[in-house]
Each structure stands twice: as C-alpha cells, then as structure tokens.
N, C-alpha and C positions, 0 to 999 in steps of 0.2 A: 824525562829524567826526574822532574819534581812535580809535586802536587801541592795545592794550598793545604795547610793544616786545618783539620776539622775544628780546632779550638781557637781559631782566629776571631777576634772581635774587632770590627772596623767601624770607625766613626769619622765621617767627613764633617768638619766643623769650619765653616768659613773658607779660608784659603789654605787649610791644612788637613791632613788625614792623620788620625790617631790610631795606632795599631797596638793591640794587646793580645798576647797569647796566654790563655788561662792555664795551660799545662807547664810551659817554661817560665811563666811569670815575667815575661820581658815586655818592655814598652818601647815602641819606636814611633817616630813622627817624620812626616815628609811635607815639605812646603813647595819648593820649586819643582820637585820631582813627584808631586802628588799624583798626577794623571798616569805617569809611568809606573809608579808603584801599584796603583789600582789595576792597571792593565795587566801587570805581571801576576798579581794575586789572582786575577780572573783566568789568566792563561799563561802559566809559567814558561811555556815553550815559545812564546811570542817574541821574546827578546833575550836569547840565551847569553849574549855578551854584555848585557846591561850591568853597570857597576852596583846597582842596588840588589842584584841577585845574592851576592855574598852576605850582606847583613841580614837579609831575609832568611837565608838558610841557617846562618850561625845562631840566630835567635829563635828558630823553630817555626817561623811563619811559612816557610816552604820545607817540605819533607820529601824524602825519597818516595817514588811512586809505589814501591812495594812495602812501605812501612805500615805496620798495623798499629795505628795510634790508639785504638780501643784497648788493645792488650797492654800498651805502655801505660795508659791511664789506669787500668785495673791494677797493675803492679804498683804504681805510685799510690793509689788509694789504699791498697792493702798495707803498704809500708807505713802510711800515715795513721790509719785507724789503729793498727796494731803496734804503734811505736812503743818501745820499751821504756820511754820516759814516764815517770809517775807524775800526774798532774792532780794536785790536791787543792780544792777550793775549801777554805776553812772559815767557818763563821764563829769567831770568838764570842760573839753575842748576837742575838736577834732583836735586840732593842735598838732604838735610834733616837737621836736628839732632834730629828726633823719629822714632819708629817707632810711630806710632799703630796700635792693634790693628786698626782697620777700614780702614786705608789701602790703596789699590789701586795705588800707584806702585812701580817697581822700583829706582829710584835708580842706574841704570846709567850715566847721563851726568852729567858734572860741570859746571863753569862754562862759560858762553858764551865762545868764543874771541874774542880781540881782532879778528881778521879778520871774524868774523860780526857783531860789534858795529859795525864800520866799514861793513860792507856794508849793514846796516840803515839807518844814518844816510845813506849815499849814496842808497839806494833811496828813502827818505822825502823827501830833498831834491829828487830828480828827479821825484817823483810826487805831492807834497802838493797841487799845483794841481788834481788830479783830484777832490779830496774837499772837503767843506764844513767839516770839523772833524776833530780827532784825539782819540780817547779811548784811553788806555793802561791796561790792567789788569796789574799785576805779580803773577806767579803762580809756582809752583814744583812740586816741591820746596818748600823754604822760601826765598822770594825774598830775605829779609834775610840769608841766609848770604853773599850777594854784594852787600852794600850799595853798594860802590864802583861796580859796574856800573850799578846803578839810578841813582846820582847822576850819573855821567858821561853816560849816555844821556838822562836827564831834561833835563840842562842843554842838550844839543844839540837835543833835541826842541823845547824851549821857544824856542830861538833860531830854528829852522827855521819854526815856526808863527808867531812874531812877525814874521819877515821876510815870510812869505806872507800875513799877516793872517788866520790861521785860528785859531779857538778851540781850546784845549788843556785837557783834563781828565784826571785819573788816579785810579785806585783801587788798592788792594792787598789781597790775600788772604794772611793771615799767621797763624801759630800764636801770635804775640804775645810769644814768649819773648825775642826780640831787639829788640822795639819799645820800647826805653828812651826817655826823654823827649828826649834829644839827637837820636836817630834820628828820632823823630816830628817834631821841629822842622825837620829837613832835608827830610823828605818833604813837609811842609806848604809849605816854600819852593818845592818842585818841583811844586806844584799837586796833590798827592795830598790829597783831602778826604774820601774814603770808605775806611774801614778795616774789614775783616771779621776778627774775632778769635773764636776758639772757646773757650768755657768749658763743659766737659761735666759740669755739675752741681756738686756739692760737691767739696771737696778730695779726699775719699775716692774718689768715682766718677771724677772727672777724672784723677787720677793713675794709675788703672788702665787708662784708655783712651788717654790722651795721654802716652805714655811717651817719655822721651828715649832717645837711642841707647845711653847707658850704663845704662839701666834705671831711672833715677830719675824722680821725678815733676816736673811742670812748673807746677802750679797757682799756687804762691806767686809765681813769676817773672812769669807772665802777669798775675795780679791786681795785683801791685805796679806793673807798667807802665801798665795802663789807669787805675789810680787816680791815678798821677802825671799822666797826660794830663788827667783830670778836674780835678785840683786846680790845675794850672799853666797849661793852655791857656785863653785868654780868647776865642778865636775862636768865633763861633756858626755858622760855615759848615762844620763838619765833622760827619760821621756815623760813629760807631763802632757797627757792627752786631755784636752779640754772638750768635753762633750756638751753640746747644746741641744736640749729637748725642745722641739719647735711646735708651737701652736700658731694660730693665725695672728694672735697678738704679738708673738715673737717675730713673725715674718714682717709685720708692720714696722717693727723697731730694728730690723736686721741691719740696715745701713749704719745706724748709730752704734749698735753692738760691735759690728765688724771694725768700725773706725777706732773705737776704744781699744779693742784687742790689738789692732795694728800699732797704735801708739805705744802700748805697753809691752808687746811681745813680738812685734814684727821683725825685730833684729835678732831674735833668739830662736834658733831652729830646734832647741830642746822642747819647745812648746808647740804642739801640733793640735789642730782643731778639726772637729767633725760634728755632724749634725744628724739628728734622728727625729722623725715625726712622732709626736706623742700619740699613743694609741690607748685603747681601753684595755690596759694590761691586767687589771683585776676583773675576774668574772663574778666576784661576790660583793664587792663594795659598791656603794652608790657612786656613780661617775658624773662629775659636774662639768666636764669639758667637751661634751658631745658637739656643741655648736662651735667649738674652737679648734676642731681637728683639721689639719691640712689634708686635703683630699687627693692631691697628686704631687708627684715629685717635682714637676716643673715649678709649681707654686713655691715649693721649699727651696730649690736649688738655684733657680734663675736669678733671683736678687743677689745671691752670693757670687755667682759667676759674673754678673754684670758689674758688681762693685769692683772687681779686679783688685782686691785689697792684698797688700803684701803680707800674707800670713802663710804659715806652713800647714799644708793639708796632707802631708805624707803618711800620716797614720792610716789613711785610706788604703795605702799599699798593702797593709796587713789584711784588710778586709777583702780587697779584690783578690788577694792570693788565697785566702782561706776564709770563707763565710760559713764554715761548718761549726756548729755549736760544739763545745767540748763534750757534750753528752754523748756524742757519737764515737768518741775515742774509747778504746778498750780499757785503758788504764787511767781514766779520768773519773774522779769522784768528788762529791760535795759532802763535807762533814758538817752536819748541823751541830748547834751548841749542845744539844741533848744526846749526842752520840749516834743519831740516825744517819745513815749514808743514803744520799739521794743522787739522782742523775740530773734533774732539771731544777734550776734555781727559781724558775717562775711557776713551777708546779710542786712546791715543797711538800704539800700534804696529799698529793695524789697517790693512791696505792701503787700505781704503775711506776711512779718515780722513786718510791722507797725500795731500794735494792739491797739494803743490809743494815747492820748495826755493829758499832764498835763497843765491845764489852769491856768492863772495868779491868779484866785480867790481861788486856792487850791483845785479845783475839778479835778477828774481824769476820763476821758472818755475812756472806754474800749470796744473793739469789741469782745464780748464773743464767737461769731461764729468762728472767727479766732483763738482765744485762744484755743478753743476746738480742732482744727486741730493739734495744737502743743502738746497738753497734752494727748489726748485720745490714748490708746495703739493701736498699729497696730498688729493684729493677723493673717494677711493674709499669712505669709510665714511659711510653714511647717518646713523648715530648722531651723528657729529661735525657734519655739515652742518646739523642741526637743534638742536644743543645751545646753550643760553643762555650758556654760557661759551666759545663758540668764539673770540671775540676775545682771550681770555686765552692760548690755546694754539695757535690756528690749526689745530687738529686734529692737531697733531704736536708736542706738548710736547717730546718727545725724538726728534729726527730719526734718531738711531741705531737706535731700535727699529723694526723692519720693514726696515731697510736693512742694518745690521751684525748686530744682535742678534736672536735668535729670539723674545725675550720679546714678550708681547702689548703693544699700544700702551696706555700709561697716560695719565691726564689731568693728571699733574703733582700735586705735593703740594697746592697750593691748589685745583686743580681738583677734587680728591677730598675735601678737608677744609674747604671754604669755610664750611660750617655753623659750624664751631668758630672758624675764623680771623676771621670777621666779629664774633663775640662778643668776641674780644680787641681788635679794632679799635674796637668800641663802647666798651670800657673805656678806650681811649686817646682818646676824644672825636672820632673821625673822622666819625661819622654826623651829618649836619645834621638837627636836629629840625624837622619841618614842622607840628607841632600849632599 
C-alpha cells in the first residue's frame, strides 16, 4: 500500500529519531516509538495497524506505492524556478564602512546615480504587471551607507505596488553598525521585516574580523543597535537573523558567545541565530585566515549543540527548505549601483554573471542566453538525481560552480551539515512529536 518517500532524511540521535522530508518540508520526531517508526519506514507493510502510520502518511514520509515522486519534484522545481514573483537585490552603494577580513568585494563603485534610481522606478512602473509580487533585498557594500536612496526608492516601490495591487516585501543584509533604532523604524515603515546582522562571536573575535575602515572594532555599536530593537520594537512580525561567521578562534570562544546571546535574546523568538564557516570567498585578495579555517562541520556545530543554549535557531528552517541560491530563479536579478544587472553577488565582475543593463531611459537589456545557463536545471549528476536532499538544492546549490568556478559542486551548508542542523532545530522545538 505504501512505500517510504525517496526524500526522507532520517537521523537517529541518542534516544530519538529525527525525520525530515525535503519535498513536503515537514519535521517529525519519535522517542518512545523510535524503533517502531524506523521499522515501518524500512518496511511499511510490517505494521499496517500502527498508530504512527497516519502521521507518516499525512506528512509525506510514506507515499502510495504507485506515486511517482520524481515527477512531483520536477513539477515543484519548475513552479519554484519560474515563480512569477520578482526578486530584486538592489545595491544602493558598493561602498562600505567596514573592511572585514574575509570580504570579497572591491568597493570600486560608489552610490547609485539619481538617473539609475529613476530608471529603476520607470522600469518597475512599466513592468510590474508582469509579476505576481515584488520582493526587494537591500544589499551592498553596506546598504545603510546610503539610507536616503533606500528610503526614496522604497516609498516609490510601495506606491507602484499599491497602485498595481501587488504584494511588496523587503529584507536587508547589513553589518548592523548603522542600524540605529530611528533607522530601523523607517525601514519597518517601508515594509522591511527581515534583517540579517552579523555578530562574529565575542567582542574579542568580532572586532578582529569585522573591522571598520579606520581599523577600529564594531562589536559595541552593532550590539547596542540590536539590543535597542529588542527593547523598543513591539512588532512580532520581524525577524533579526544573527549570522556568525566562524573561524577556529570563534569556535574557541563559542560557549561565551552563546551565553551572551542567550542572556540578551533567549526570551525573544524574533531573534534567530545561525552559523557559517569562514571560507576563502575572494579569489583575488590576499587571504590572511588560511590557518584559522574550520575544516569540518563537527568542529563548528558540536560545541553549539553541546551547549544546549536557549536560543532560537529556526532561521535554519528556511535554509533546509530551500538552499538554492536566488541566481537560479528566473525572475531574480541583482542591480548594481552602476546599473549593471548580474546574477551572482559573489561573482559581480565575472562576464558570465553580467546578464544585462538598466539604461537611463528605464529600459532593461537582458542576455537571455546567459540567464538560461543560470536557471536551467543540471541533470548530469547521477548522485544528485537520487539524493534525498534534492529538493533542497535542486542539484545545483551554487549555480556558479561548474559554470564560472572550477570548484567541485557542493551540496550547500545545510546539505552537508543537516545532521547537526536538525539537532539545533530540535532544540528550538521545530520537530513535531509523534509518540
């Protein structure tokens, strides 16, 4: 009658089994019925009257024997890649008030010209009818170096979307140093509800990694800003995703860092935390952290898991649901401050990434042949076609790898580290108990 889904991800951790289905995006957990669940997933016909059959079927872990999950996945993939939502990453400036040790940008371009701003507004007004919604992500450089550009464009975007009756949402990726509470309130007014801010461990480690242009540290300013948001903002509709870029020095200070975050934000689920190993993200700059790189995910995650700190890690749900870079989406573009349209934020100057240009008259020139290379699925790897995490990355977590970069194709952070990530999500109460 049933068969196990090809997209089941199963981890036995101590006295419990954690289940995730990468197509349905559902999380289940069993403790007292752990052995029974594992037995049924291995042979669904072994216990047809078991009470755990129903939740396993309802959540997609057991599917009809005749169901073609490959076709279901392909349908889902096509819907997601070709979503009619317009996703614009906008760089109001490519300058930054920081010089982070691991940064890959070159800061050669300044603020977006008024002519380019007006061209964007004109293009959007003329083309918004082609899309179901608009999502804007403010990026840089440090986008808040040019707050007035963000405010001006946001106001016009909201007006255009209101007139066209299209939903509008916005996010911002910021180092947090300029995110004072007044700025936060204005961004909230302009529908920015997701804020990514970076805290690289303790004050000692953060100030060595996230250095201002003048060489001074930034920890105190960033912390003061996000604490002010916590203490003064009453809205429950925001997410502040605190990212920690991890080196071996950060790992050594991780217990202290986690304890501080717990004391400040452990009671506020609007603040969610995640971690990334620092890599050699720039291929051109001299890299001074080679001896400080974390070489495996166990070294990164196990101290966090063992600390069992009361922090919210649910931002990882978004990553385990979709570890596909926005470059892969048909209607996703990055607008640089000089009007160039690119696909990859980490390959801004690569010819393959440059797919178009926004002209001052409000017309957008796009190279569809290049866009096709970023968006069409890659089905050449047998290992990917049979992977239970395929709906997370579509077999091409990073579309630049294999197209621009000679690096081997990677499965993405969560694709490779889900064993550890699921334990953090379990600590945050994400897994539904089926006992």
